[in-house]
LOGUZA-185565 format. One line per field, with one value per residue (C-alpha): residue in one letter; x, y, z. Coordinates in nm, 4 decimals, padded with zeros to 6 digits. Layout:
REM residues N
type = (a, ...) .
u = (X, ...) .
v = (Y, ...) .
w = (Z, ...) .
***
This chain:
REM residues 363
type = (m, k, v, l, v, i, n, c, g, s, s, s, a, k, y, e, l, f, n, m, r, d, c, r, a, i, t, e, g, k, i, e, r, i, v, k, y, s, d, y, a, r, a, i, r, e, i, k, d, k, l, f, k, p, g, r, h, a, i, k, s, l, s, e, i, a, g, i, g, h, r, v, v, h, g, g, e, e, f, k, d, s, t, l, i, t, g, k, v, i, k, s, i, d, k, f, s, e, l, a, p, l, h, n, p, p, s, l, a, g, i, k, a, c, l, k, i, f, p, g, i, p, q, v, a, v, f, d, t, a, f, h, q, s, m, p, r, y, s, y, i, y, g, i, p, y, e, f, y, k, k, f, g, i, r, r, y, g, f, h, g, t, s, h, r, y, v, a, y, k, a, a, e, i, l, g, k, r, l, v, h, l, k, v, v, t, v, h, l, g, n, g, c, s, m, a, a, v, l, r, g, r, s, v, d, t, s, m, g, f, t, p, l, e, g, l, l, m, g, t, r, s, g, d, i, d, p, a, i, i, i, y, l, m, e, k, m, k, l, s, t, k, e, m, n, d, l, l, n, k, k, s, g, l, l, g, v, s, g, i, s, n, d, m, r, d, l, l, r, y, v, k, k, g, n, s, r, a, r, l, a, l, n, i, f, v, y, r, i, k, k, y, i, g, a, y, a, s, a, m, g, g, l, d, a, v, v, f, t, a, g, i, g, e, r, m, k, s, i, k, d, r, i, r, r, e, s, g, p, v, f, g, r, n, v, e, y, m, i, v, p, t, n, e, e, l, l, i, a, r, d, t, s, r, i, i, k, r, l, k, r, r, k) .
u = (08.0382, 07.9678, 08.1630, 08.1604, 08.2093, 08.3310, 08.3550, 08.5200, 08.4534, 08.5705, 08.3056, 08.1254, 08.1729, 07.9219, 07.8985, 07.7093, 07.7186, 07.6641, 07.5780, 07.7823, 07.5795, 07.3148, 07.4985, 07.2281, 07.2800, 07.1987, 07.2298, 07.3718, 07.4201, 07.6194, 07.8159, 07.8256, 07.9883, 08.3455, 08.5631, 08.9148, 09.0994, 09.1001, 08.7182, 08.7281, 08.8243, 08.5106, 08.3057, 08.4417, 08.3648, 08.0080, 07.9789, 08.0987, 07.8431, 07.5616, 07.6502, 07.5993, 07.2641, 06.9909, 06.7599, 06.7384, 07.0340, 07.2665, 07.5878, 07.6839, 08.0574, 08.3226, 08.4170, 08.1043, 08.2742, 08.5109, 08.6580, 08.6291, 08.6420, 08.7440, 08.6848, 09.0080, 08.9999, 09.3608, 09.5966, 09.8216, 09.9861, 10.0720, 09.7319, 09.5606, 09.3217, 09.1820, 09.4330, 09.4753, 09.5821, 09.9320, 10.1792, 10.3237, 09.9789, 09.9110, 10.2350, 10.1326, 09.7864, 09.9560, 10.1970, 09.9093, 09.7413, 09.9427, 09.7343, 09.4024, 09.4394, 09.0640, 08.9988, 09.2915, 09.3608, 09.0052, 09.0241, 09.3590, 09.2255, 08.9348, 09.1647, 09.3963, 09.0992, 08.9549, 09.2838, 09.2636, 08.8881, 08.8382, 09.1656, 09.2478, 08.9879, 09.1430, 09.1016, 09.0884, 09.1424, 08.9289, 09.0637, 08.8602, 09.1569, 09.2282, 08.9710, 09.1269, 09.4781, 09.4032, 09.4119, 09.6804, 09.9631, 09.8346, 09.5109, 09.6711, 09.9876, 09.9405, 10.1060, 10.3494, 10.7189, 10.7421, 10.9728, 10.6747, 10.5117, 10.8315, 10.9034, 10.5585, 10.3250, 10.1268, 09.8954, 09.5281, 09.4168, 09.0378, 08.7944, 08.4527, 08.6154, 08.4081, 08.0882, 08.1971, 08.3068, 07.9873, 07.7403, 07.9348, 07.9124, 07.5500, 07.4567, 07.6106, 07.4131, 07.0892, 07.1645, 07.2322, 07.5805, 07.9373, 08.1076, 08.4163, 08.2046, 08.0725, 08.1732, 08.0159, 08.0191, 07.9379, 07.8050, 07.8277, 07.6250, 07.6050, 07.7412, 08.0682, 08.0404, 08.2602, 08.2435, 08.4416, 08.4988, 08.4793, 08.6096, 08.5579, 08.5456, 08.8504, 08.8578, 09.0432, 08.9636, 08.7875, 08.6907, 08.8366, 09.2119, 09.4959, 09.2219, 08.8410, 08.8252, 08.8708, 08.5973, 08.2239, 08.0477, 07.9629, 07.7692, 08.0376, 08.3406, 08.4275, 08.5306, 08.7351, 08.8832, 09.1632, 09.4549, 09.5431, 09.2160, 09.3469, 09.6650, 09.4688, 09.2192, 09.4875, 09.6754, 09.3665, 09.1946, 09.5086, 09.3897, 09.5990, 09.6323, 09.3856, 09.1331, 09.1676, 09.1305, 08.8120, 08.6754, 08.7264, 08.6085, 08.3405, 08.2041, 08.1961, 08.0014, 07.6215, 07.6325, 07.8735, 07.6981, 07.3406, 07.4076, 07.1243, 07.2180, 07.4423, 07.1356, 06.9949, 06.6467, 06.6487, 06.7778, 06.5092, 06.2430, 06.3948, 06.4183, 06.0427, 05.9977, 06.1943, 06.5191, 06.7829, 07.0884, 06.9464, 06.8768, 07.2316, 07.3793, 07.1609, 07.2568, 07.6304, 07.5867, 07.4111, 07.6399, 07.9570, 07.8083, 07.7137, 08.0604, 08.2306, 07.9994, 08.0983, 08.4677, 08.4585, 08.2561, 08.5227, 08.8056, 08.6486, 08.5529, 08.1825, 07.9225, 07.6798, 07.5445, 07.5410, 07.4829, 07.3650, 07.4093, 07.4429, 07.2069, 07.1289, 07.1868, 06.9508, 06.6734, 06.6467, 06.5296, 06.4713, 06.8498, 06.9022, 06.6044, 06.7300, 07.0773, 06.9271, 06.7005, 06.9813, 07.2642, 07.0625, 07.0397, 07.4214, 07.4829, 07.1750, 06.9015, 07.1247, 07.2770, 07.1068, 07.0610, 07.0194, 06.9769, 07.1585, 07.1641, 07.5173, 07.6074, 07.9682, 07.9319, 07.8309, 08.1259, 08.3590, 08.2041, 08.2530, 08.6146, 08.6765, 08.5174, 08.7247, 09.0527, 08.9720, 08.8874, 09.2179, 09.3954, 09.2313, 09.3334, 09.6976, 09.6940) .
v = (-00.7400, -01.1136, -01.3743, -01.7479, -01.9705, -02.3272, -02.5975, -02.9181, -03.2101, -03.5696, -03.6740, -03.3560, -02.9932, -02.7334, -02.3857, -02.0628, -01.7374, -01.4157, -01.0632, -00.8669, -00.5494, -00.7005, -01.0224, -01.2248, -01.5732, -01.5711, -01.9438, -02.2537, -02.6229, -02.9377, -03.1767, -03.5260, -03.8651, -03.7443, -04.0506, -03.9305, -03.5997, -03.5654, -03.5570, -03.2126, -03.0596, -03.2172, -03.0847, -02.7307, -02.7383, -02.8456, -02.5564, -02.3158, -02.4552, -02.4203, -02.0551, -01.9847, -02.1645, -01.9375, -01.7897, -01.5043, -01.6375, -01.6762, -01.4836, -01.3752, -01.3387, -01.4619, -01.0974, -01.0642, -01.2812, -01.0640, -01.3484, -01.7105, -01.8086, -02.1588, -02.3254, -02.4864, -02.6871, -02.6639, -02.3682, -02.4696, -02.1806, -02.0022, -01.8490, -01.6289, -01.4802, -01.5559, -01.4929, -01.4438, -01.7718, -01.7684, -02.0404, -02.0138, -02.0539, -02.3624, -02.5187, -02.4480, -02.6008, -02.9064, -02.9174, -02.9079, -03.1990, -03.4160, -03.2742, -03.2900, -03.5784, -03.6090, -03.2385, -03.0375, -03.2513, -03.2067, -02.8314, -02.8165, -03.0118, -02.7675, -02.4647, -02.5937, -02.6713, -02.3215, -02.1567, -02.3276, -02.3095, -01.9545, -01.7951, -01.4465, -01.4426, -01.3823, -01.6779, -01.6610, -01.9353, -01.9147, -02.1442, -02.3265, -02.3062, -01.9326, -01.8046, -02.0118, -01.8787, -01.6084, -01.8710, -01.8103, -02.0631, -02.2149, -02.3025, -02.4852, -02.6506, -03.0130, -03.1637, -03.3775, -03.3085, -02.9607, -03.0923, -03.2610, -02.9211, -02.7817, -03.0851, -03.1947, -02.9039, -03.1044, -02.8535, -02.7632, -02.6117, -02.6199, -02.6409, -02.5097, -02.1656, -02.0022, -02.1175, -02.0050, -01.6665, -01.6084, -01.6957, -01.5016, -01.1823, -01.2518, -01.3068, -00.9711, -00.8079, -00.9669, -00.8533, -00.5020, -00.5005, -00.4936, -00.8319, -00.6717, -00.6149, -00.9724, -01.3103, -01.5732, -01.9533, -02.0809, -02.4362, -02.5979, -02.9209, -03.1396, -03.4856, -03.3171, -03.1009, -02.8305, -02.5341, -02.2138, -01.9530, -01.6163, -01.3366, -00.9874, -01.1252, -01.3520, -01.7298, -01.8073, -02.1795, -02.4466, -02.8094, -02.9744, -03.0186, -03.1445, -03.3210, -03.2936, -03.6031, -03.4229, -03.2609, -03.3232, -03.6533, -03.6486, -03.8563, -04.1211, -03.9639, -04.0389, -03.6901, -03.6662, -03.9994, -04.1193, -04.1878, -04.5000, -04.6574, -04.6488, -04.8340, -05.0815, -05.1652, -05.1949, -05.4460, -05.6313, -05.6590, -05.6666, -05.3614, -05.1880, -04.8110, -04.7893, -05.0079, -04.7985, -04.4797, -04.6157, -04.7191, -04.3728, -04.1754, -04.3928, -04.6336, -04.4280, -04.1230, -04.1325, -04.4415, -04.6309, -04.5516, -04.6044, -04.8950, -04.7499, -04.4476, -04.1423, -03.9347, -03.7335, -03.7477, -04.1266, -04.1185, -03.8747, -04.1059, -04.4005, -04.1951, -04.1368, -04.5139, -04.5641, -04.6962, -04.6701, -04.6697, -04.3894, -04.1922, -04.2553, -04.1261, -03.8141, -03.7554, -03.7813, -03.5473, -03.2814, -03.3257, -03.2599, -02.9440, -02.8166, -02.9023, -02.7065, -02.4082, -02.3992, -02.4314, -02.1580, -01.9224, -01.9669, -01.9147, -01.5903, -01.4640, -01.4528, -01.5269, -01.3148, -01.5573, -01.9228, -01.9571, -02.2854, -02.3537, -02.6214, -02.9155, -03.0219, -02.6788, -02.5047, -02.7620, -02.9305, -02.6595, -02.9211, -02.9656, -02.5901, -02.5680, -02.8564, -02.7049, -02.3684, -02.5270, -02.7265, -02.4710, -02.1481, -02.1293, -02.1448, -01.8452, -01.6395, -01.4802, -01.2351, -01.5048, -01.5342, -01.8829, -01.8340, -02.0302, -01.8627, -02.0389, -02.0529, -01.9290, -02.0241, -01.9592, -01.5972, -01.5479, -01.6924, -01.4586, -01.1567, -01.2468, -01.2938, -00.9583, -00.7861, -00.9277, -00.8477, -00.4861, -00.4613, -00.6031, -00.3439, -00.0566, -00.1678, -00.1569) .
w = (06.3643, 06.3281, 06.5233, 06.4628, 06.7694, 06.7189, 06.9857, 06.8655, 07.0991, 07.0864, 06.8327, 06.7240, 06.6268, 06.7467, 06.6000, 06.6638, 06.4677, 06.6673, 06.5665, 06.8211, 06.7812, 07.0067, 07.1111, 06.9376, 06.7977, 06.4258, 06.3621, 06.5258, 06.4624, 06.5253, 06.3066, 06.4566, 06.3965, 06.3887, 06.4358, 06.3492, 06.3560, 05.9762, 05.9927, 06.1562, 05.8226, 05.6743, 05.9677, 05.9287, 05.5536, 05.6359, 05.8811, 05.6135, 05.3644, 05.6205, 05.6802, 05.3085, 05.2808, 05.1408, 05.3999, 05.6434, 05.8461, 05.5497, 05.4987, 05.1487, 05.2015, 05.4441, 05.4906, 05.7095, 05.9732, 06.1767, 06.3784, 06.4888, 06.8561, 06.9633, 07.2974, 07.4161, 07.7385, 07.8563, 07.8394, 08.1275, 08.3129, 07.9900, 07.9159, 08.1722, 07.9164, 07.5743, 07.2975, 06.9247, 06.7645, 06.6183, 06.5284, 06.8797, 07.0386, 06.8256, 06.9499, 07.3094, 07.2634, 07.1193, 07.4148, 07.6636, 07.4843, 07.7200, 08.0069, 07.8161, 07.5662, 07.5035, 07.4541, 07.3179, 07.0065, 06.8661, 06.9332, 06.7587, 06.4596, 06.4341, 06.4587, 06.1868, 05.9616, 06.0146, 05.9241, 05.5835, 05.5226, 05.6587, 05.5389, 05.6592, 05.9374, 06.2844, 06.5187, 06.8988, 07.1589, 07.4748, 07.7465, 08.0125, 08.2478, 08.2045, 08.4557, 08.7348, 08.6737, 08.9330, 09.2130, 09.4760, 09.4921, 09.8159, 09.6338, 09.3445, 09.4765, 09.5892, 09.8965, 09.6984, 09.6315, 09.4766, 09.2059, 09.0349, 08.9909, 08.8433, 08.6206, 08.5079, 08.5834, 08.8389, 09.0087, 09.0323, 08.7019, 08.7247, 08.4348, 08.3207, 08.3489, 08.0758, 08.2471, 08.5946, 08.4608, 08.2628, 08.5407, 08.8062, 08.5989, 08.5059, 08.8717, 08.9652, 08.6848, 08.8110, 09.1667, 09.0415, 09.1952, 09.0693, 09.0800, 09.2371, 09.5496, 09.5770, 09.7198, 09.4968, 09.4766, 09.1278, 09.0950, 08.7487, 08.7615, 08.4518, 08.3819, 08.4795, 08.7915, 08.9391, 09.1742, 09.2040, 09.4728, 09.2973, 09.5184, 09.3756, 09.0215, 09.0483, 09.0891, 09.4125, 09.4293, 09.2285, 09.2861, 08.9753, 08.9899, 08.7723, 08.5728, 08.5757, 08.8025, 09.1353, 09.3405, 09.3381, 09.2766, 08.9043, 08.6547, 08.6100, 08.7854, 09.1462, 09.2501, 09.5719, 09.6795, 09.9092, 09.6684, 09.8660, 09.7493, 09.3923, 09.4881, 09.6996, 09.4233, 09.1570, 09.3699, 09.4928, 09.1534, 08.9359, 08.7417, 08.4766, 08.4796, 08.1902, 08.3721, 08.6871, 08.4871, 08.3260, 08.6654, 08.8153, 08.5112, 08.3512, 08.6133, 08.9326, 09.0507, 09.0459, 08.8253, 09.0495, 09.3766, 09.2533, 09.0187, 08.8114, 08.6025, 08.5695, 08.4773, 08.7678, 08.6155, 08.6393, 08.9963, 09.1123, 08.9707, 09.1587, 09.4782, 09.4578, 09.4259, 09.7478, 09.5982, 09.8743, 09.6443, 09.4326, 09.7515, 09.8748, 09.5462, 09.5691, 09.9324, 09.8554, 09.5579, 09.7677, 10.0701, 09.8720, 09.7207, 10.0675, 10.2002, 09.9221, 09.9707, 10.3371, 10.2579, 09.9952, 10.2161, 10.4817, 10.2295, 10.1047, 10.4508, 10.3687, 10.1031, 09.9013, 09.6412, 09.5342, 09.1599, 09.0017, 08.6313, 08.3565, 08.2934, 08.6512, 08.8004, 08.5588, 08.5189, 08.8588, 09.0935, 09.3646, 09.4033, 09.4535, 09.6909, 09.9034, 09.9336, 10.0210, 10.2804, 10.4427, 10.4273, 10.4372, 10.8193, 10.8387, 10.6086, 10.6885, 10.4823, 10.2999, 10.0777, 09.7389, 09.5896, 09.2161, 08.8946, 08.6036, 08.2640, 08.1306, 07.7844, 07.7190, 07.3455, 07.4059, 07.6398, 07.3735, 07.1151, 07.3431, 07.4134, 07.0416, 06.9628, 07.2343, 07.1059, 06.7410, 06.8318, 07.0171, 06.7107, 06.4823, 06.7126, 06.6876, 06.3073) .
***
């Protein structure tokens, strides 16, 4: 069985074709410079053409592709698992575009294009938010009037779910234990950063909230902040809602604190040169991670492993080592601090394969 995975972002479309017999990637690529939603149809046609290019990775017929898996950022409360795409699912993805205006519309454009360009091939939506739907109500309800949850769906949703799910299971495999017996904190550190408390295989809390802005200090996002600061700055500086949104999402975080860069590699170089602002940004970054680890260990009643992943988490061992050095004495020697490369595309492919097999059994 071959499964095609497609991830449509705000300006690009990535793809990867898997042979599910051995879960091996056959070919992959990226179509860039997408400027409007109609361009996704062009991008999907290019992907189709690339799959038919002569060579050892080529396919000879569309019938070789058993299914297409799509990464979709927001599934609201409706989707607790990956699902076969139907007309009803498309309407729901469109509805949740209000909660993820930068992410769901490109995914939807890619899905609609695939339905036309790859006719008859089952399509599956894999949601970033689905993994966190196992959180208890006290983890996701905010301390504002309950009516806003009922009316507008304001609650903690969490993101990076495919990454957190993949590395939690992979960590258990590496440890030679079943995930249902473990208490794990997963730490996804890239330009966007989030953490999750994974208790016996289920997400019970996560740092990102109603949007990806909450939680850790990130490349350009502020993370946790007193809401009154937003009101204060808007009044003091006469900022519009758009300007405030840009400030919190694009001008804050590592970039805002350091005044240098949102790239951790740059900041580490400046730290070595003795730059105090770069050091401050690094210290805040590490401190918040340690604070969340402590909170999640308390929430789960213990801790077996801390798993680092994504760009910073995978490539900057010094961050993991510092956190282990500074928090290790608190949790003891039995806690494993691990680096596990994420593979969200493989997880999407596996989910797609699982749902297609289920579909075939029903026929």
